[in-house]
C-alpha positions as CSV (number, residue, x, y, z in Angstrom):
1,X,10.5,-19.8,42.2
2,X,13.2,-17.5,44.2
3,X,14.7,-17.0,40.9
4,X,11.2,-15.6,39.0
5,X,10.7,-13.5,41.7
6,X,14.1,-12.5,41.8
7,X,13.7,-11.3,37.6
8,X,10.4,-9.6,38.7
9,X,11.9,-7.7,41.6
10,X,14.2,-6.5,39.0
11,X,11.8,-6.0,36.2
12,X,9.9,-3.5,38.3
13,X,13.0,-1.7,39.8
14,X,14.1,-1.2,35.9
15,X,11.1,0.3,35.3
16,X,10.7,2.6,37.9
17,X,14.3,3.6,37.0
18,X,13.3,4.3,33.4
19,X,10.3,6.1,34.4
20,X,12.1,8.6,36.7
21,X,14.6,9.0,34.3
22,X,12.4,10.1,31.8
23,X,10.4,12.2,34.0
24,X,13.6,14.1,35.1
25,X,15.0,14.5,32.1
26,X,11.6,16.2,30.6
27,X,11.9,18.5,34.0
28,X,15.5,19.2,33.4
29,X,14.8,20.3,29.7
30,X,11.9,22.3,30.5
31,X,11.5,25.8,31.3
32,X,10.2,26.8,34.9
33,X,7.3,28.0,33.2
34,X,6.2,25.2,31.3
35,X,3.6,23.0,32.0
36,X,4.5,19.5,32.1
37,X,1.9,17.2,30.2
38,X,2.1,13.3,30.9
39,X,1.4,11.3,27.3
40,X,1.1,8.0,26.0
41,X,4.5,7.1,24.3
42,X,3.0,5.7,21.2
43,X,0.5,8.8,20.6
44,X,3.7,11.1,21.7
45,X,5.5,9.5,18.6
46,X,3.0,10.0,16.2
47,X,2.0,13.6,17.5
48,X,6.1,14.3,16.7
49,X,6.1,12.4,13.2
50,X,3.3,14.4,12.3
51,X,4.1,17.9,13.2
52,X,7.5,17.6,12.3
53,X,9.2,21.3,12.5
54,X,5.6,22.9,12.4
55,X,4.1,25.1,14.8
56,X,1.5,23.3,16.2
57,X,-1.1,26.4,16.3
58,X,-0.9,26.8,12.6
59,X,-1.4,23.6,11.6
60,X,-5.2,23.6,9.7
61,X,-4.3,20.6,7.2
62,X,-4.7,16.9,9.1
63,X,-4.2,14.8,6.3
64,X,-1.0,12.2,7.1
65,X,0.4,8.9,7.9
66,X,0.6,9.1,11.6
67,X,-2.7,11.3,12.5
68,X,-5.3,9.7,14.5
69,X,-7.6,10.7,16.5
70,X,-5.5,10.8,20.0
71,X,-3.1,13.0,17.9
72,X,-6.1,15.1,16.8
73,X,-6.8,15.8,20.5
74,X,-3.4,17.0,21.2
75,X,-3.9,19.7,18.3
76,X,-6.8,21.1,18.8
77,X,-6.6,21.1,22.9
78,X,-3.4,23.2,22.4
79,X,-4.4,25.3,19.7
80,X,-8.0,26.1,21.7
81,X,-6.1,26.9,24.7
82,X,-3.8,29.7,22.6
83,X,-7.2,30.9,21.1
84,X,-8.7,31.6,24.6
85,X,-5.6,33.3,25.9
86,X,-3.7,30.7,27.8
87,X,-0.3,31.6,26.9
88,X,1.7,28.9,28.8
89,X,4.4,26.6,27.2
90,X,4.0,22.5,27.4
91,X,6.7,20.0,28.0
92,X,5.8,16.5,27.5
93,X,6.7,13.8,29.1
94,X,5.7,10.3,26.8
95,X,5.5,7.0,28.7
96,X,2.9,4.0,29.9
97,X,0.8,6.4,31.4
98,X,-3.0,5.6,30.9
99,X,-4.8,5.9,34.0
100,X,-2.4,7.1,36.1
101,X,-3.1,10.5,34.4
102,X,-6.8,10.4,35.9
103,X,-4.9,10.2,39.7
104,X,-2.8,13.1,38.3
105,X,-5.3,15.1,37.4
106,X,-7.3,14.8,40.8
107,X,-4.2,15.7,42.7
108,X,-3.3,18.4,40.7
109,X,0.1,17.0,39.7
110,X,-1.2,17.4,35.5
111,X,-3.2,20.4,34.4
112,X,-4.8,18.9,31.6
113,X,-5.2,15.5,29.9
114,X,-4.3,16.2,25.8
115,X,-6.2,12.8,25.6
116,X,-10.1,13.5,25.4
117,X,-12.5,11.9,27.9
118,X,-15.7,10.4,27.7
119,X,-18.6,12.8,29.3
120,X,-19.6,9.4,31.3
121,X,-15.8,8.7,32.6
122,X,-15.2,12.4,33.3
123,X,-18.3,13.1,35.5
124,X,-17.1,10.6,37.8
125,X,-14.2,12.6,38.7
126,X,-16.7,16.1,38.3
127,X,-15.6,16.9,42.0
128,X,-11.6,17.2,41.3
129,X,-11.7,18.4,37.5
130,X,-13.5,20.9,35.4
131,X,-15.3,19.4,32.0
132,X,-14.5,21.3,28.6
133,X,-17.4,21.7,26.4
134,X,-17.3,18.6,23.7
135,X,-14.7,18.1,21.4
136,X,-16.6,15.1,19.6
137,X,-20.1,15.7,20.5
138,X,-22.4,12.6,20.9
139,X,-23.0,10.7,18.2
140,X,-20.2,11.3,16.2
141,X,-18.0,8.5,17.6
142,X,-18.2,6.0,15.6
143,X,-16.0,3.0,16.0
144,X,-14.6,0.4,13.8
145,X,-14.8,-3.5,14.5
146,X,-11.0,-3.9,14.2
147,X,-9.1,-7.7,13.8
148,X,-6.6,-9.5,12.4
149,X,-6.0,-9.6,8.9
150,X,-6.3,-13.7,9.2
151,X,-9.2,-13.4,11.6
152,X,-11.9,-14.7,8.7
153,X,-14.5,-14.9,11.0
154,X,-14.4,-11.7,12.4
155,X,-14.1,-10.0,8.7
156,X,-17.1,-11.6,7.7
157,X,-19.4,-10.0,10.1
158,X,-22.2,-8.2,8.2
159,X,-25.1,-7.6,10.7
160,X,-25.5,-7.4,14.6
161,X,-26.1,-11.2,15.3
162,X,-22.7,-12.1,13.6
163,X,-21.1,-11.2,16.7
164,X,-22.4,-14.2,18.7
165,X,-20.0,-16.2,18.2
166,X,-16.8,-13.8,18.8
167,X,-15.1,-12.4,21.6
168,X,-14.1,-8.6,22.2
169,X,-11.7,-7.1,24.7
170,X,-12.0,-3.6,26.7
171,X,-12.1,-2.2,30.4
172,X,-14.5,-1.3,32.3
173,X,-12.5,1.9,33.6
174,X,-14.0,3.9,29.8
175,X,-17.6,3.2,30.7
176,X,-18.9,4.3,27.0
177,X,-16.7,1.6,25.1
178,X,-17.8,-0.9,27.9
179,X,-21.3,-0.4,28.1
180,X,-21.4,-0.3,24.1
181,X,-19.8,-3.6,23.9
182,X,-21.9,-4.9,27.0
183,X,-25.2,-4.5,25.1
184,X,-23.8,-6.2,22.0
185,X,-24.8,-10.1,21.4
186,X,-21.0,-11.1,22.1
187,X,-19.9,-14.7,23.3
188,X,-17.3,-13.3,25.9
189,X,-15.9,-9.9,26.7
190,X,-12.6,-10.1,27.9
191,X,-10.9,-7.3,30.7
192,X,-7.7,-5.8,30.1
193,X,-6.8,-2.4,31.1
194,X,-3.7,-1.5,29.0
195,X,-4.9,-0.5,25.8
196,X,-1.5,-1.8,24.0
197,X,-2.1,-4.9,25.6
198,X,-5.8,-5.1,24.0
199,X,-4.2,-4.7,20.6
200,X,-1.5,-7.1,20.9
201,X,-3.8,-9.5,22.0
202,X,-6.3,-8.9,18.8
203,X,-3.4,-9.3,16.8
204,X,-2.5,-12.5,18.0
205,X,-6.2,-13.8,17.7
206,X,-6.4,-14.4,21.4
207,X,-9.2,-12.1,20.9
208,X,-11.7,-11.4,18.0
209,X,-11.8,-7.4,18.0
210,X,-11.5,-4.6,19.6
211,X,-13.5,-1.2,18.9
212,X,-11.1,1.1,17.4
213,X,-11.3,5.1,16.1
214,X,-10.9,4.1,12.2
215,X,-7.6,5.5,10.7
216,X,-6.4,7.8,7.9
217,X,-4.8,5.0,6.2
218,X,-6.6,4.3,2.5
219,X,-7.7,1.1,3.9
220,X,-8.0,2.5,7.4
221,X,-5.9,-0.4,8.9
222,X,-3.9,-0.1,11.9
223,X,0.0,-0.6,12.3
224,X,2.3,-0.1,15.2
225,X,5.7,-2.3,15.8
226,X,4.2,-5.9,15.0
227,X,0.4,-5.3,15.5
228,X,-1.1,-5.1,12.3
229,X,-5.3,-4.5,12.8
230,X,-8.1,-4.1,10.0
231,X,-11.5,-2.8,10.6
232,X,-14.3,-5.2,9.1
233,X,-15.4,-3.5,6.0
234,X,-18.3,-1.3,5.8
235,X,-19.4,-2.1,9.3
236,X,-19.5,0.1,12.4
237,X,-20.6,0.4,16.2
238,X,-21.6,4.1,17.3
239,X,-20.4,5.1,20.8
240,X,-22.9,7.2,22.2
241,X,-21.8,9.8,24.6
242,X,-19.3,13.1,23.8
243,X,-15.8,13.6,24.5
244,X,-14.1,16.5,26.5
245,X,-10.9,17.6,27.8
246,X,-10.7,17.6,31.5
247,X,-8.4,20.1,33.3
248,X,-7.7,19.9,37.1
249,X,-9.8,21.7,39.5
250,X,-6.7,21.7,42.2
251,X,-3.7,22.8,39.7
252,X,-3.1,26.5,40.5
253,X,-3.9,27.4,36.6
254,X,-6.9,25.1,36.3
255,X,-9.5,27.8,36.2
256,X,-7.7,29.8,33.6
257,X,-7.2,26.6,31.4
258,X,-10.8,25.8,31.7
259,X,-12.2,29.1,30.7
260,X,-9.7,29.5,27.8
261,X,-10.2,25.9,26.3
262,X,-13.8,26.6,26.5
263,X,-13.3,30.0,24.5
264,X,-11.0,28.5,21.8
265,X,-13.3,25.5,21.3
266,X,-16.1,28.1,20.8
267,X,-13.7,29.5,18.1
268,X,-12.7,26.6,16.4
269,X,-16.4,24.8,16.4
270,X,-17.8,28.1,14.7
271,X,-15.1,28.1,11.9
272,X,-15.8,24.2,11.4
273,X,-12.7,23.7,12.2
274,X,-12.7,20.7,14.6
275,X,-15.4,18.8,12.2
276,X,-12.7,19.5,9.1
277,X,-9.7,18.1,11.6
278,X,-11.3,14.6,12.5
279,X,-12.5,14.3,8.9
280,X,-9.4,14.9,7.5
281,X,-7.7,12.2,10.0
282,X,-10.2,9.8,8.7
283,X,-12.2,9.4,12.2
284,X,-15.3,10.7,11.5
285,X,-16.9,8.8,8.6
286,X,-19.7,9.1,6.1
287,X,-22.5,7.3,8.5
288,X,-24.3,6.7,4.9
289,X,-21.8,4.5,3.9
290,X,-21.5,2.1,6.8
291,X,-24.2,-0.7,8.9
292,X,-24.0,0.8,11.8
293,X,-24.9,-2.6,13.7
294,X,-26.2,-0.5,17.1
295,X,-27.8,2.6,15.9
């Protein structure tokens, strides 16, 4: 037990050392006028791969191997801010941030989350954050039932009643996901707050499925390192909520960023750029081609 405790203590110290090192490195490379954005490392990796050497503000084609909903969110947020007159530059701090971002927004240590929030989650923080206009409108978020390619029981789902012998995984911290899954006739809904851990557990078939945005690959499968998940063919689940960018009311640039992003989102919406981006990324699907189990 003493050995295990020492190992755990070493692991925690190493984690915090690496976290502090990554933040310090990002800050040292940032201009004094740059706005620091904390972003999940796997999303940042796909973002960098998709952007390459291009200017993010000029991107109009959202087709590509590493594009996904999270990456589209990042690009649209930056384009909307710029169109609305917000001219500050951004520097990124990638890491295992997940729900730490929410606390940083509330404290004013983070200006904006480039990963959009469900409206139900954002409203719970409304005393500390501004909530932008919807970037994904209510009813537009249609998710796939993602599972291991070897999980034949899940791959055979065709109707709502087929879910009764299956397990799913999510977190109550994502209110809309959690409430949607709770409304389904599942065998069990398992709690896990780390998205990466969810994906790993489904990949290992410890859990039957998780809800995920449809991916941009031809078969809409998702691959990251040793994780490989596939959607059940021709079925989907609609998540009945809208998604929004959230901006800190405490951050000194919060109000100006909030005004700017709404102006920019309106311009992008009027030109059809938002719908086009999510469609090209494979996230928006043709609902007539799917059996939406909970419609």
